[in-house]
C-alpha positions in Angstrom: -38.8 39.4 11.3 -37.7 42.5 9.4 -36.3 41.7 5.9 -34.0 43.9 3.9 -35.1 44.9 0.4 -32.4 45.2 -2.2 -32.3 47.7 -5.1 -31.1 45.8 -8.2 -30.7 49.1 -10.1 -28.2 50.6 -7.6 -24.9 51.5 -9.3 -22.3 49.8 -7.2 -18.9 51.2 -6.2 -16.3 48.7 -7.0 -13.8 47.0 -4.7 -10.5 46.9 -6.6 -8.1 44.5 -4.9 -9.0 42.2 -2.1 -7.1 39.5 -0.1 -9.6 36.7 0.7 -8.6 34.4 3.5 -10.4 31.1 4.2 -10.1 27.6 2.9 -10.1 26.5 -0.8 -11.4 23.7 -2.9 -10.7 20.9 -3.6 -10.4 20.6 0.2 -13.6 18.8 1.3 -15.1 21.0 3.9 -17.9 23.6 4.1 -15.5 26.5 4.6 -13.6 25.6 1.4 -16.9 25.6 -0.6 -18.1 28.8 1.0 -14.9 30.7 0.3 -14.8 29.4 -3.2 -18.3 30.7 -3.9 -17.6 34.0 -2.3 -14.6 34.5 -4.7 -16.6 33.5 -7.7 -19.6 35.6 -6.8 -17.4 38.7 -6.2 -15.7 38.2 -9.5 -19.0 37.8 -11.3 -20.5 40.9 -9.6 -17.4 43.0 -10.0 -15.6 41.9 -13.2 -12.7 44.2 -12.7 -11.8 43.1 -9.2 -8.6 41.4 -8.3 -8.9 38.7 -5.6 -5.9 37.0 -4.0 -7.2 33.8 -2.4 -5.2 32.7 0.7 -6.2 29.2 1.9 -5.4 27.3 5.1 -3.7 23.9 4.5 -2.7 21.1 6.8 0.8 21.0 5.2 0.6 17.3 4.3 0.6 17.9 0.5 -2.3 15.6 -0.1 -4.5 18.1 -1.8 -3.6 19.6 -5.2 -4.8 23.2 -5.4 -5.2 25.5 -8.4 -2.0 27.4 -9.1 -3.6 30.7 -8.1 -4.3 29.6 -4.5 -1.8 30.9 -2.0 -1.4 28.3 0.8 -0.8 28.9 4.5 0.3 26.0 6.6 -2.2 26.3 9.4 0.2 25.1 12.1 3.2 27.1 11.1 3.4 30.6 12.6 6.1 31.6 10.0 3.6 30.8 7.2 1.2 33.3 8.6 4.0 35.9 8.7 4.9 35.1 5.1 1.3 35.5 4.0 1.0 38.8 5.7 4.1 40.0 3.9 2.7 38.8 0.6 -0.6 40.6 1.2 1.3 43.8 2.1 3.5 43.6 -1.0 0.6 42.6 -3.4 -1.1 46.0 -3.3 -4.3 44.7 -1.8 -6.5 47.3 -0.4 -8.6 45.3 2.0 -8.8 41.8 3.6 -11.9 39.7 3.8 -11.5 37.0 6.4 -13.7 33.9 6.8 -13.4 33.0 10.4 -14.3 29.6 11.9 -12.9 28.0 15.0 -11.0 24.9 13.9 -9.4 26.0 10.6 -6.6 28.1 12.0 -3.7 26.8 14.1 -2.7 27.8 17.6 -4.7 28.1 20.8 -8.3 28.7 19.7 -6.9 29.4 16.2 -4.9 32.4 17.4 -2.3 32.1 14.7 -4.5 34.1 12.4 -4.0 37.0 14.7 -0.3 36.9 13.9 -1.1 37.4 10.2 -3.5 40.3 10.9 -1.0 41.9 13.3 1.5 42.2 10.4 -0.7 44.2 8.1 -2.5 47.5 8.5 -5.0 46.8 5.7 -8.6 47.3 6.7 -10.3 44.1 7.6 -13.8 42.8 7.0 -14.5 39.5 8.9 -17.3 37.0 8.4 -17.9 35.1 11.6 -19.2 31.6 10.8 -19.5 30.7 14.5 -20.2 33.1 17.4 -19.8 31.5 20.7 -22.2 32.6 23.4 -20.0 31.0 26.2 -16.4 31.1 24.9 -13.6 29.8 27.0 -10.7 32.2 27.9 -8.7 31.5 24.8 -11.7 31.7 22.5 -12.7 35.0 24.1 -9.2 36.4 23.7 -9.2 35.5 20.0 -12.7 36.9 19.4 -11.9 40.1 21.2 -8.8 40.7 19.1 -10.6 39.8 15.9 -13.5 42.1 16.7 -11.2 44.9 17.6 -9.2 44.5 14.4 -12.2 44.3 12.1 -13.4 47.4 10.4 -16.7 45.8 9.5 -18.3 42.5 10.8 -20.5 40.1 8.9 -22.7 37.5 10.6 -25.3 35.3 8.9 -28.1 35.5 11.4 -29.9 38.1 13.6 -29.0 35.9 16.6 -25.4 36.2 15.7 -25.7 40.0 15.8 -27.5 39.8 19.1 -24.7 37.7 20.7 -22.0 40.1 19.4 -23.9 43.0 21.0 -24.7 41.3 24.3 -21.7 39.1 24.9 -18.9 41.0 23.1 -20.2 44.6 23.4 -19.9 45.3 19.7 -21.7 48.3 18.3 -24.7 47.5 16.2 -23.5 49.9 13.5 -20.4 47.7 12.8 -22.4 44.5 12.2 -24.1 43.5 8.9 -26.3 40.4 8.7 -25.8 38.8 5.3 -27.3 35.4 5.0 -25.3 32.4 3.7 -25.2 32.5 -0.1 -27.0 30.0 -2.2 -26.9 29.1 -5.9 -29.6 30.3 -8.4 -31.5 27.3 -9.9 -35.0 27.1 -11.3 -37.5 25.2 -9.2 -37.9 21.5 -10.3 -40.5 19.0 -9.1 -38.7 16.1 -7.3 -40.2 13.4 -9.4 -38.4 14.8 -12.5 -35.0 14.3 -10.9 -35.5 10.9 -9.1 -34.8 8.7 -12.1 -31.2 10.1 -12.3 -30.5 8.3 -9.0 -32.8 5.2 -9.2 -35.3 6.7 -6.7 -38.4 6.3 -8.8 -41.5 5.5 -6.8 -39.8 6.6 -3.5 -40.6 9.4 -1.1 -37.1 10.8 -0.5 -36.0 12.3 2.8 -32.5 13.7 2.5 -29.7 15.0 4.7 -26.3 16.1 3.5 -23.1 17.4 5.0 -20.0 16.1 6.6 -20.9 13.3 9.0 -20.2 14.2 12.7 -21.7 13.6 16.1 -23.4 17.0 16.3 -25.5 16.2 13.2 -28.0 14.1 15.2 -28.4 11.5 12.5 -29.1 8.8 15.1 -32.3 10.7 16.1 -33.6 10.7 12.5 -32.8 7.0 12.1 -34.8 6.3 15.2 -37.7 8.1 13.6 -37.6 5.9 10.5 -39.6 2.9 11.8 -42.6 5.0 12.4 -42.2 6.8 9.1 -41.8 3.6 7.2 -44.9 2.1 8.9 -47.0 5.1 7.8 -45.2 5.6 4.4 -43.7 2.3 3.2 -42.1 4.0 0.2 -40.1 6.4 2.4 -36.4 6.4 1.7 -33.8 8.3 3.9 -30.7 9.3 2.0 -27.6 10.5 4.0 -25.1 12.3 1.7 -21.7 13.2 2.9 -18.3 12.0 3.8 -17.2 11.6 7.5 -15.6 14.7 8.8 -11.8 14.5 8.1 -10.9 15.3 11.8 -13.2 12.5 12.9 -11.6 10.1 10.4 -8.1 11.0 11.9 -9.3 10.4 15.4 -11.5 7.3 15.1 -11.8 6.3 11.5 -15.4 5.3 10.4 -16.6 4.3 13.8 -19.5 6.8 13.8 -20.8 5.7 10.4 -20.4 2.1 11.3 -22.4 2.6 14.5 -25.2 4.4 12.6 -25.3 1.6 10.0 -25.6 -0.9 12.8 -28.5 1.2 14.3 -30.5 1.0 11.0 -30.0 -2.8 11.1 -31.2 -3.1 14.7 -34.3 -1.1 13.9 -35.1 -3.0 10.8 -34.9 0.0 8.5 -31.6 -0.7 6.7 -33.4 -1.2 3.4 -35.0 2.3 3.7 -31.7 4.1 4.3 -29.0 4.9 1.7 -25.5 6.0 2.6 -23.6 8.1 0.1 -20.2 8.6 1.7 -18.3 10.1 -1.2 -17.6 13.8 -1.6 -20.3 15.3 -3.9 -19.5 18.1 -6.4 -21.9 21.0 -6.1 -23.9 20.3 -9.3 -24.5 16.7 -8.4 -25.4 17.6 -4.8 -27.9 20.2 -6.1 -29.4 17.5 -8.4 -29.9 15.2 -5.4 -31.4 18.0 -3.4 -33.9 18.7 -6.2 -34.8 15.0 -6.2 -35.7 15.1 -2.5 -39.3 15.5 -1.2 -38.3 16.5 2.4 -35.0 17.8 3.7 -34.2 17.2 7.3 -31.5 18.7 9.6 -31.7 16.9 13.0 -28.7 18.8 14.5 -28.3 18.8 18.2 -26.3 22.0 18.8 -28.8 24.8 19.7 -26.1 27.5 19.2 -25.4 26.7 15.5 -25.8 30.1 13.8 -25.0 28.9 10.3 -25.9 25.9 8.2 -24.9 26.1 4.5 -26.7 22.8 3.9 -30.0 24.2 5.2 -29.6 27.4 3.1 -29.0 25.2 0.0 -32.1 23.1 0.8 -34.3 26.2 1.2 -33.0 27.7 -2.0 -34.0 24.5 -3.9 -37.5 24.8 -2.6 -37.5 21.9 -0.2 -40.0 21.3 2.5 -37.7 21.3 5.6 -38.0 19.6 9.0 -35.4 20.7 11.5 -34.5 21.0 15.1 -34.6 24.7 16.3 -31.0 25.6 16.3 -30.3 29.3 15.7 -30.1 29.4 11.9 -33.0 27.1 11.4 -35.2 29.1 13.8 -34.5 32.2 11.8 -34.6 30.9 8.2 -37.7 28.7 8.7 -39.7 31.3 10.7 -43.1 32.5 9.4 -44.1 28.9 8.3 -41.2 28.5 5.9 -40.4 25.1 7.4 -41.3 22.8 10.4 -39.3 22.9 13.6 -39.3 20.0 16.1 -37.6 19.7 19.5 -34.0 18.5 19.8 -33.5 14.7 20.0 -37.3 14.1 19.7 -37.5 11.3 17.1 -41.3 11.0 17.6 -41.9 14.6 16.8 -39.6 14.4 13.8 -41.5 11.3 12.5 -44.8 13.0 13.0 -43.7 16.1 10.9 -42.2 14.0 8.1 -45.2 11.7 7.9 -47.5 14.8 7.5 -45.4 16.1 4.7 -45.0 12.8 2.9 -48.8 12.1 3.2 -50.1 15.4 1.9 -48.6 16.6 -1.4 -50.4 20.0 -1.2 -49.0 20.8 2.2 -45.5 19.7 1.2 -45.6 21.7 -2.0 -46.8 24.8 -0.2 -43.8 24.6 2.2 -41.5 24.2 -0.7 -42.8 27.2 -2.6 -42.5 29.4 0.5 -38.9 28.1 1.0 -38.0 28.8 -2.6 -39.2 32.4 -2.4 -37.1 33.0 0.7 -34.1 31.5 -1.0 -34.3 34.3 -3.7 -33.1 36.7 -0.9 -30.0 34.7 -0.3 -28.4 34.2 -3.7 -24.6 34.4 -4.0 -24.8 37.5 -6.1 -26.7 39.3 -3.4 -24.0 38.2 -0.8 -21.3 39.5 -3.1 -23.0 42.8 -3.7 -23.4 43.5 0.0 -19.9 42.2 0.9 -18.4 44.3 -1.9 -20.0 47.4 -0.5 -18.5 46.7 2.9 -15.1 46.1 1.3 -15.3 49.5 -0.5 -16.3 51.1 2.8 -13.4 49.5 4.6 -11.0 50.8 2.0 -12.3 54.4 2.1 -13.2 54.8 5.8 -10.9 56.6 8.1 -9.1 54.4 10.7 -11.1 54.2 13.9 -10.1 56.7 16.4 -9.5 55.5 19.9 -11.4 57.3 22.6 -9.4 59.6 24.9 -8.4 57.6 28.0 -9.3 59.6 31.0 -7.5 57.5 33.6 -3.8 56.5 33.1 -2.6 54.0 35.7 1.0 54.2 36.7 2.3 51.5 39.1 4.5 52.5 42.0 7.9 50.9 41.8 7.9 47.5 43.6 11.3 45.9 44.2 10.0 42.5 45.5 10.6 40.6 42.3 14.0 42.3 41.6 15.3 41.4 45.1 13.9 37.9 44.7 16.2 37.4 41.8 19.3 38.9 43.6 21.9 37.5 46.0 25.2 38.6 47.5 26.8 38.5 44.0 24.3 40.4 42.0 21.1 39.8 40.1 20.7 36.5 38.3 19.9 36.6 34.6 17.0 34.2 34.1 14.0 32.8 35.8 12.1 29.6 35.5 8.6 31.1 35.9 9.2 33.3 38.9 12.1 31.3 40.5 15.7 32.3 39.8 17.5 30.0 37.4 21.0 29.6 38.7 22.2 27.6 35.7 22.7 30.8 33.7 24.4 32.9 36.3 24.8 36.6 36.1 25.6 39.3 33.5 26.8 42.9 33.4 23.8 44.0 31.4 21.3 43.1 34.2 23.5 44.2 37.0 24.1 47.6 35.3 20.3 47.9 35.0 19.8 47.0 38.6 22.3 49.6 39.7 20.4 52.2 37.6 17.1 51.2 39.2 18.5 51.6 42.8 19.3 55.2 42.0 15.9 55.9 40.4 13.4 54.5 42.9 12.1 57.6 44.6 11.4 56.3 48.0 12.9 53.2 49.8 14.6 52.4 53.0 18.0 54.0 52.7 19.8 51.1 54.4 18.3 48.7 51.9 19.2 51.1 49.0 22.8 51.3 50.3 23.1 47.5 50.5 21.9 46.8 47.0 23.7 49.7 45.3 26.9 48.3 46.9 26.1 44.8 45.7 25.4 45.7 42.1 28.2 48.2 42.0 30.6 45.5 43.2 29.6 43.4 40.3 30.2 46.2 37.8 33.5 47.0 39.4 34.6 43.3 39.3 33.5 43.1 35.6 35.9 45.9 34.5 38.9 44.4 32.8 41.6 47.1 32.5 43.8 44.9 30.3 41.1 44.8 27.6 39.6 48.2 28.3 36.2 46.5 28.4 33.7 45.1 30.9 33.3 41.3 31.2 29.7 40.3 30.7 28.8 36.7 31.7 29.6 35.2 35.1 28.6 31.6 36.1 26.9 30.9 39.3 30.2 29.8 40.9 31.5 33.4 40.3 33.8 32.5 37.5 33.9 34.8 34.5 32.9 33.2 31.2 35.0 35.6 29.0 37.7 38.3 29.3 35.5 40.9 27.6 31.8 41.2 26.8 30.0 42.7 23.9 30.4 46.4 23.1 26.7 46.8 24.0 27.1 45.3 27.4 30.2 47.5 28.1 28.2 50.5 26.9 25.4 49.7 29.2 27.8 49.6 32.2 29.1 53.1 31.3 25.5 54.3 31.2 24.8 53.0 34.7 28.0 54.5 36.0 27.1 58.0 34.6 23.6 57.9 36.1 24.9 56.6 39.4 27.5 59.4 39.6 24.6 61.8 39.1 21.7 60.3 41.0 23.0 58.0 43.8 21.8 59.5 47.2 25.1 58.7 49.0 28.3 60.5 48.2 30.4 57.3 48.5 28.5 55.7 45.6 28.6 58.9 43.4 32.4 59.1 44.0 33.0 55.4 43.1 30.9 55.7 40.0 32.6 58.8 38.7 36.0 57.2 39.4 35.3 54.1 37.4 33.5 56.1 34.6 36.6 58.3 34.2 38.9 55.3 34.2 36.9 53.4 31.5 35.8 56.3 29.3 39.0 56.7 27.2 39.3 53.0 26.1 35.5 52.9 25.6 35.8 55.6 22.9 37.0 53.0 20.5 33.7 51.1 20.4 31.9 50.9 17.1 28.3 49.5 17.7 25.7 52.2 17.4 23.8 51.1 20.5 27.0 50.9 22.5 27.8 54.4 21.5 24.3 55.5 22.5 24.6 53.8 25.9 27.9 55.6 26.5 26.3 58.9 25.4 23.5 58.4 28.0 26.1 57.9 30.7 28.2 60.9 29.5 25.0 63.1 29.4 24.4 62.3 33.1 28.0 63.1 33.9 27.9 66.4 32.0 24.8 67.5 34.0 26.8 67.4 37.3 30.2 68.3 35.8 29.6 70.7 32.9 33.4 71.1 32.4 34.0 67.4 31.9 35.9 67.7 28.6 36.0 64.0 27.6 32.3 63.5 28.3 31.5 66.5 26.0 33.8 65.1 23.3 32.1 61.7 23.5 28.7 63.3 23.1 29.8 65.3 20.1 31.7 62.5 18.4 29.2 59.7 19.0 26.3 62.0 18.3 27.8 63.0 14.9 28.3 59.3 14.2 24.6 58.5 14.8 23.4 61.4 12.7 25.7 60.2 9.9 24.3 56.7 10.2 20.8 58.1 9.6 21.8 59.9 6.5 23.5 56.8 5.2 20.6 54.4 5.9 17.8 56.8 5.0 15.2 55.9 2.3 11.9 57.7 1.5 10.1 55.4 3.9 13.0 54.6 6.3 14.3 57.2 8.7 16.5 55.1 10.9 20.1 54.6 11.9 20.5 51.2 10.3 19.0 49.2 7.4 17.6 46.8 10.0 15.6 47.0 13.2 17.0 45.4 16.4 16.5 45.6 20.1 16.4 48.6 22.5 15.6 50.8 19.5 14.5 53.9 21.5 18.0 54.3 23.0 19.4 55.7 19.7 17.1 58.7 19.4 17.1 59.2 23.2 20.9 59.5 23.2 20.7 62.2 20.5 18.0 64.1 22.3 19.8 64.1 25.7 23.1 65.1 24.1 21.4 67.7 21.9 19.8 69.3 24.9 23.0 69.5 26.8 25.2 70.7 23.9 22.6 73.0 22.4 23.0 71.1 19.2 19.8 71.5 17.2 20.9 69.0 14.6 21.0 66.3 17.2 17.6 67.3 18.5 15.9 67.4 15.1 17.4 64.0 14.2 16.4 62.5 17.5 12.8 63.7 17.2 12.5 62.6 13.5 13.9 59.1 14.2 11.9 58.7 17.4 8.7 59.6 15.7 9.5 57.2 12.9 10.2 54.3 15.2 7.1 55.1 17.2 5.0 54.8 14.0 6.6 51.4 13.3 5.5 50.3 16.8 1.9 51.5 16.6 -0.7 48.9 15.8 -3.7 49.8 13.6 -6.0 50.3 16.5 -3.4 52.5 18.3 -1.9 50.3 20.9 1.9 49.8 21.3 3.4 46.9 19.4 7.0 46.4 20.2 9.3 45.4 17.3 9.3 41.6 17.4 12.5 39.7 17.6 11.7 37.9 14.4 12.2 41.2 12.7 15.8 41.5 13.7 18.2 41.6 10.8 15.7 41.9 8.0 16.9 44.9 5.8 14.4 47.6 5.1 11.5 45.3 6.2 8.4 46.4 8.1 8.6 45.1 11.7 7.0 41.8 12.7 5.1 41.7 15.9 6.6 38.7 17.8 8.3 38.0 20.1 7.8 41.4 21.9 10.1 42.1 24.8 9.5 44.4 27.8 12.8 46.2 27.1 11.3 47.8 24.0 8.4 49.5 25.9 10.8 50.8 28.5 13.2 52.2 25.9 10.3 54.1 24.2 9.1 55.5 27.5 12.6 56.8 28.3 12.9 58.2 24.8 9.5 59.9 25.1 10.7 61.5 28.3 13.8 62.8 26.6 11.6 64.2 23.7 9.3 65.9 26.1 12.2 67.7 27.7 13.0 69.4 24.4 9.4 69.4 22.9 6.9 69.7 25.7 3.9 68.6 23.7 1.1 66.2 24.5 2.2 63.9 21.7 5.2 62.6 23.7 3.2 62.1 26.9 0.6 60.1 24.9 3.4 58.0 23.4 4.8 57.2 26.9 1.4 56.3 28.3 0.6 54.1 25.3 3.9 52.2 25.6 3.4 51.8 29.4 -0.1 50.4 28.9 1.6 47.6 27.0 2.7 46.1 30.3 -0.8 46.3 31.7 -2.5 44.5 28.8 -3.1 47.0 26.1 -1.2 45.0 23.6 -1.7 42.6 20.7 -2.9 39.8 22.9 -4.8 41.8 25.5 -2.7 40.1 28.2 -1.0 41.9 31.0 2.8 41.3 31.5 3.0 43.0 34.8 2.2 41.0 38.0 1.2 44.0 40.1 1.2 42.2 43.5 5.0 41.6 43.5 6.5 43.8 40.9 7.0 40.9 38.5 7.0 41.1 34.7 6.7 38.2 32.2 9.5 37.9 29.6 7.4 38.9 26.6 4.6 38.3 24.2 4.8 35.3 21.9 2.4 34.3 19.2 0.7 31.9 21.6 0.6 34.1 24.7 2.9 35.5 27.3 6.3 33.9 28.0 5.6 33.2 31.7 9.2 33.2 32.7 10.4 36.3 34.7 14.0 37.1 34.0 16.0 40.0 35.3 15.8 42.1 32.1 12.0 42.0 32.1 11.6 42.7 35.9 14.0 45.7 35.6 12.3 47.0 32.5 9.0 47.3 34.2 10.3 48.9 37.4 12.5 51.4 35.4 9.5 52.2 33.2 7.4 52.9 36.3 10.1 55.2 37.6 10.2 57.0 34.3 6.4 57.4 34.1 6.3 58.8 37.6 8.9 61.4 36.6 7.2 62.1 33.4 3.8 62.7 35.1 5.5 65.2 37.3 7.2 66.9 34.4 3.8 67.1 32.6 2.2 68.7 35.6 2.8 72.1 34.2 -0.6 73.9 34.3 -0.8 74.5 30.6 0.2 71.0 29.6 -2.1 69.5 32.2 -5.0 71.5 30.9 -4.3 70.5 27.3 -3.9 66.9 28.3 -7.0 66.6 30.5 -5.9 63.2 31.8 -6.0 62.1 35.3 -2.8 60.3 36.4 -3.6 57.6 38.9 -0.9 55.9 40.9 -1.7 52.2 41.5 
């Protein structure tokens, strides 16, 4: 095996401020110990570094941590969000994550993804377990972590090989840094035995948290033969039972193993030390051992801190050939025996206990290898990676040569519709009649029927009439507003809906007046638009004003002399521009101090109005705010990340990633189309395609929301996966987005733009 030589005289660049995420002492687990030693070694190697230690905690309050440990409740998604905000606000320049399945909450520990999704800091990840055959959730988490990580650390060459073969990770991104070990002088075991009352004994030792995969029963079954050959043999098992096992079954495993020693007649040759051992005491016990044994039964175990410690103390080791043992004990640095083979284990241990020269030679070779694994060397190499992560340019995504655009498919939309209109919500893919109907969704459905490029005209006539009838019935002339919610029995739930819902109805009317194929529908839409426009001019909500502007823009395209439509565009457009000036900060170019839903509609309204009115101020403000909101919705690796609903209402706060709703991607696509109309550059085409790919699975969870076979769309991305309900808003968002993308691909077919883009647009 190739070994790396280290230059002790190399002058190190210095990492300045790192957020370290793992577990923390005094929690009794290997990850807590490892993370603690990583922190201490970094601080010793780089005295000027600042390390913020974030530790997972079970939230029970049973462990008292040092004051400088920042705790994350491992089952609370909000705690991960708060930690991400702390990291962002702290001034940290990089994150070093210790990843192990089982310490983070969520499905396969996916809650850690929510923290990482909320920060753009470069990430270095140490993978303590690398699964060769992950299940679907484990694969999803691994893929997202690997994609998010700037640099990757594994502790064995086999770990590197799995990452390359199974996860398709480039070799250049992977560093093999062995598990760290303490620096102690070699001591003969007989010098340490009196401290523990082991004089005159040949000590065989195993330590670590007791669990079924440790294979202790196989070593116990080897003891009768060992004791017969070496009557002074004494097997010491150091370690508490794993906390998770204690919660599930108490001390059943330990009791069963004790009973096994009694049945085999070796109970007097076995000692159980079930208390947690501080490191110095543990190392003392290791140095008192003649032979160290790891009888583990999991062949895929790529890391064993206990084995690393034993090697560093110069122990003669007998082990089963799991991955880490096969690597660290190669070249005759230890003895490997088959899994679950008590006879082979007994034979190897008897040989070592019977021949001091052989045993000492194995110990000396092991001690020499341990010098390569000292904590200071781990810290030096990890520190270099953290410096690299801080200074490296963000990874650039390869140009995507094929952009898939779905053809509009109305199957799911019509499944949600009846003679009254489209129902609001679904239970999975089945309409949920309990919540009835709303003007928002029926206005969107009306819009869609005017935008689908090809469909049976009788079917189009039927559904335009159905959704139009709902919009007409929703109009309340006494209030000058549209009603919004209707129960399934066709009773209205209020006299007037929200300003936003009324604004969306006006938008649908304007577009229907412009785009409906049949004159009868265009005439009806223009009639109701004109009737409702004057009272709708008193609305105040910025989004409602933007929706009305979108409808007025459509009307002005077919009737350039429409005075009131022009006035609405000028008045509401000026209002939006003024809002940007009022809310602006150096890092905040938006209409409000908070982010909310349907964000792309605000700049879209300014862009469409500016183009029609020839108002350059509207256009410039629209482009500036659209570019800003696009940047807020771009993940570090370049995919679209919709503003999460948990961000809503947080003044001047960076957006949080969950829950993400299909409406946001559609709004950004429509806004990019409006931007392309006034600024025909590749940038806006790329933005639209990136937002559209969100539906197809290029998102934070790598999960598609579109169900291509029937035109369905799930209701959003949550921290734990997709919301598998399919409500009207989501179904309509996908179909309207597909319509917009088909229009935009045609608009981008200009020869010069197509040549610059070089993309192949592929209908699907």
